[in-house]
Phi, psi and omega in degrees: 000127183259134175291131179289177179308140177293347177273350182281160182297320181296314182294321178296322177298314179297316181297322179291336180275339181279125188250343182223161176299327179296319180294327176295311182296317181296323177297318180297315179301319184289319185278332192235027190313316186270356180279152173299139181243326188214133173235120177217197185299339184272345183127214184241136174242138172281169176300323179294315179294318178298317179300317180299318179292322178297317180294324178291320178294320175298319177300319178297314180299318180298321179294335178276356181089013179290136184234166179306135180093346174292159180260133176248118184252141173237147169226091191221156168287188180285091186227160176296331177300328176298316180293316180299318180295318178301315181291328177294324177290329172301318186293320188254001176077016173278175184252121182273138173214155183208151169262149168279158189290346182266000179295140180294153181299320181293320178295322177296316179297313181300321181289320176302315181294328181284318186274332176058064178287164174269333183228141176229109178256125194218164170260118182304331179296333178269319192270350186309319182294338185242354191299318180297319179294320178299314180298322182288317188268347179229068188296337181270001183285133177270117189247133180221123179267140176289164187101219184300314180300319181296312181294323177293321179298318179292320182295325184271346184279153175272125176303124187228127178275135180295135181245350180295141176282119182256126183258148184295340180265009175273147177291130179246347180207141169258109179270128184260137172290171191290337181078016182284342180242021181146197178297141177301138173266148184245141176234126178269125177247139178276164174304317184301310185292323181291319177291328174298322177297318177297321178296322175298313181300321184294342178290339188234344181252129179269112180263022176300130178299149179296161182300332182284350180140220186292143174290141178238112181259135179239133175281124172247009176223151184301140176290343173281355178233228182299336179301338179297338179293348179269351186296303184293318175301325177296315179295317183297324183266000180067030181276169172260139180258123177261124182246102177292150175283336176210174185243029175291150185301322180294323178295312183295313181296320179296319179290322177300315180293314187293319186254007180052053181300132179259332182224129179229127177266109189239154170275157174306320181295325177295320177295317179298319178298318178298315180297329184273350184284117181295342180271358184305319183300340182278350179269143176264108188242020186292343179292338186290117185241350183204126180229093167290138179228151183179192182095337169200176184287139180263125176299128184302318179298329182282322178289329175297318177296320180296321178296318178295329183277318188248343183103178183279068186244007189260144181217125181254136173237149179246135179177181178201181182296326182280333178225098189298146175289158003266132167272314174228160171231143160243099189286162182308315182289343177276357175272344191228163174269188185297335180268001179089004178277148180302140176290177180297156183297336179297320178284316184293340178276355178272171175254012175097196181257156184289138178291146171303138181091355179243145175240136174234127179233132174271130187232156174282176176297338177273006178071024176268138179299142179250153180287164178306136178093344181265137184275142177190198180285135176275123176235148189225139169237120185214149177297343184246040173273164177284162177261324181189158167282147182296112176056040180216070183296329181294313178293325178300317181295329178289323189266331182245107184240115178055037179086359181255133175277122175275108190289341183084001181256153169262144180191181178202163174258136174273180185292340179268002178089008177278137177271127177250119180257122188260003177115179184289139178298328181288345182265001180298151188241137179275135174205124177058035177083004177231164179261131178257140170272116186309325186296331179297328178276319185294323180300318179290320180300322181295346178281346177286130187296342182276342192273128173268301177224159178203156173207142178263126182226162175275130174225100188064234179267001184259148168263111187249128175266120179252131184225150168249158186257151171294151186302324182291348180254350191289315189273333190259007183226147176284124187292323178295320178295324178292325175301317178295319181296317179294320178301315179294321179299316180292325178298328181278338190240358179236149171299152186304320184290345180263352184286132181293157177285333183205150174242133177228134177261134178235159180300314178212151174266126182302145180231158175274179178295340177271008181069021175272146173296136180259096186294327180294326178285329174296317177298321179295324176299317179291321179299323181290338178052042177280133179295144179282129179287122176278147170304139184301330184254019178296147183288000000 
C-alpha cells in the first residue's frame, strides 16, 4: 500500500493524526515493509529489515538500563547506523543528539560532559583521542562502537518494541549547532514542533512517488545538520533514503544515476560543484525531479545556470535551527517564466515569499519595524520556533526577543513581497565609512564567467573580494590578469561605494562541514599572506 501525496486530503488527514516521530516510523514499517528503506555503504535495507535492526538496537539499550528521556549521543560519519540510532530513539522515547564528524575532539569531549548522555555510539576513528578520558570521567556511560561491536550487540539483543508512552510535547531530539564559532549550542525540539514543521512543508512539496515507482530521496547535506529534515518526510512517503559517504560531485552524480534518485536535498555549494564538474555530462541524471536547496544563500546566476542544465526542479526554503523551515518558499514554478526559462536575477536572489502562519518583520538596530524596501535585521515569528537553548539563558535572550527569533541576517522586502536576505549582520564589511553587505557584491561577481565561488571579507582597512575559479578557467588563464579583469568587471557593474578595494583569486574557498563558505578562514588566509600558487603552465 503506497501513501498518497502529502498534498492530498487523505495524506494531510493522516499527517494531522500522527503525533510523534514514533507513530510516523511505525506507520512506515507497517505500510512499506518489503520496499527498500535505506541505501548506504553497507548495501540496501528494506523497511522490514530496518525495523528489525531498530528493535534490536532498542533491545540493546533497554538491556543497559536506558530509559525514556535519557539522551543518546552519536559521533559518526554519514552512515546508516546514524539513521538506525535516530529511529531507535523514536521507538524508546529517548532523546537523540549527534556531533558532526568534523567537530574537534576537545569540543566533542566538552559537549559530552555538559550534556551527560546515557549512551554514546561512536566511530573509533573519530573518538580515539578522547575515548579514554570519556571512560574515566563518565563511568556510567554506555559506549558502543560501530563496526564489529555494533553488529554483535544487535545480533545478541532481543528485538524489543517500545512500550513507554511518548507524548507529543516531550523533547525527542537535541539539535546541535555546528560549533564553528565555539562549543555547539543545543536546542531541544518536541515531537509536536517537528511534526508541525513537516505539516508546513507538506503544504508546498508534492511527495507523490514518481510514475516509475518508489520515490528515492538522497541526502546532499549531513544528516547531523539540515539533512535531518528529510527523515520524517522520507518515512511518511515510504521513500528510500540514499546516504552518501561524502558530498563530492562525482559521488552525488554517481548515486543519482545508479539509484535513479528522484529528490535530492542539496546545499548551494554542492550544486555549484556539480555545475563545475567537467564529467557531469557523462552521468544520466534524468530521474532527478525535485531539488530543495538551502543551508546558505544561493547565488542567483548559479541557480539560473542550474535551471538551464537540469530544468525547473529547484525549490528554496529559508529557515534555521532556531526557526525551523519553511519560513519562506521560492517554489519551482517561481524560479521560471511561462516558457520554463529562469526568471530575472532579482527574483532568483530572493528566498521567496513568507509562508501562511509565519510572520517576518525587518527591524532597525533599536528593534523597531522598518517599511518595505528598507534593509534591516530579519526577525521571525513562527509556530515552529525554538523555546530556548539547552542550559544557555544568556544566549537565548540574545536570539529570542519578545517572541521573535533574531535570525542574525540582514534583509529587506521588495514591492512584490519577496524576502531578500543579504547575509549575516556579523559578516558586513567596512568601506569608506559605511558597512557593505557582502552579498550585494558577490551576486554581481558570480555573473563573471570565470568565477566559481566568491566572498567579500574585511582585511585590515580593506574590503577584499576573494574568488575561486571554475575548472575550465584555472589552467589556461593567468590568475593575476584575471584579478584585474574581475576588478574591471565590477567597476563597470557596481556602484563606486560597493566596489572592493582588492580582488584576490585563491585555489579554493574554505568550507564548513555543511558546505558553507568559512569567511573567518578566508580572512585567516589573507592574514597569512601566502602567495597563491599559479598553475605551472599558466600564460
